[in-house]
N, C-alpha and C positions, 0 to 999 in steps of 0.2 A: 317579498321578493326573495327568490332562492338565489344563492351564489355559492361558488367553491373558493374558499379562502386559500391563499398562498401561504406556504410556510416560509416565514422570513426569519433568519437568524445568521449571525456571523459564524465564521469558522470556529470561533472559541465557544459557540453555543449560546451567546447572549442575544436575546431578541432586541429589536431596536426599541428605544424609548419613544422616539418619534421619527417620522419619515421627513427627510429634508426635501426631497424632490421626486415627482412622478412625471414620466414623459414618454414620448414615442421617438424612436430612432428613425433614421432615413429609410431603413429596410424593414419598417413595420414590426418593431419589437417593443414591448413594454419595458421600461427601464425604471427601476425603484432604487433611489439613492438615500443612504443615511450614514451617520458616523457612529461606529462601535465605541461605546464609552469605556469598555474594558481594554480593547486592543489600541484604541486611539487611531483607527484606520478608517478611510472612506470605503464604504461597501456599496457595490452596484450589483443588483439582481436583474438579469435580462431574461425576458420570457418572450418567445415567438408568439405573436397574435394568432397566426394560423394554427399553431399547436394548441393554444388555449381553447379555440373554437372547436378543433376536432376532439379535444379531451371532453369538452362540454357536450358535444353531440353524442359521443360514445356513452357518457354517464347519464344522459337524460333522454327521455322519450321524445320530448319536443325539439323541433329543429330550431335553429337560431332565428329563421325568419318568423316562426310561429310565436317565439318569445317576443320579438320586436313588435309583431302585430297585436299581441295581447297587451303589451306595455303602452302602445300608442292608441289603442282603442278608446273611444270616448266613454264617459260615464263613471269613471273612477274617482276616488278621493284625490289621487295625484293630479288628474286633469282639472278638477275644481280649484285645487290649490294653485296650480300653474296659471289657470285662467285668472284667478284673483290677482295675479302678479302681472297680468297683461301678456302672458305667454301662451302661444297657441301653436298646434301642429298644423303644418300645410296640408290642405286636402289634395286629392289627386288632380293633376292638371295645373296645379299652382307651382310657382317656382320663386 
């Protein structure tokens, strides 16, 4: 799977040893929270999901819907693994 990593570091330049929380804000922003061990401060990185998707679309030839369609298409190792755990994707017309 291809992905574009985020650059995460504190103002002092230290990268997080571990991420404390990841979530979504009410206005559809990705929020990543950790504690800086050097500064002893709570750090929050906020990234707009719309911006993430547009950056991805500009950098990749595939559209987001094509990526999702390829990911959910049957026959892959991931699908077999998920099926072995009792997880399946809903077909068209199912809800």
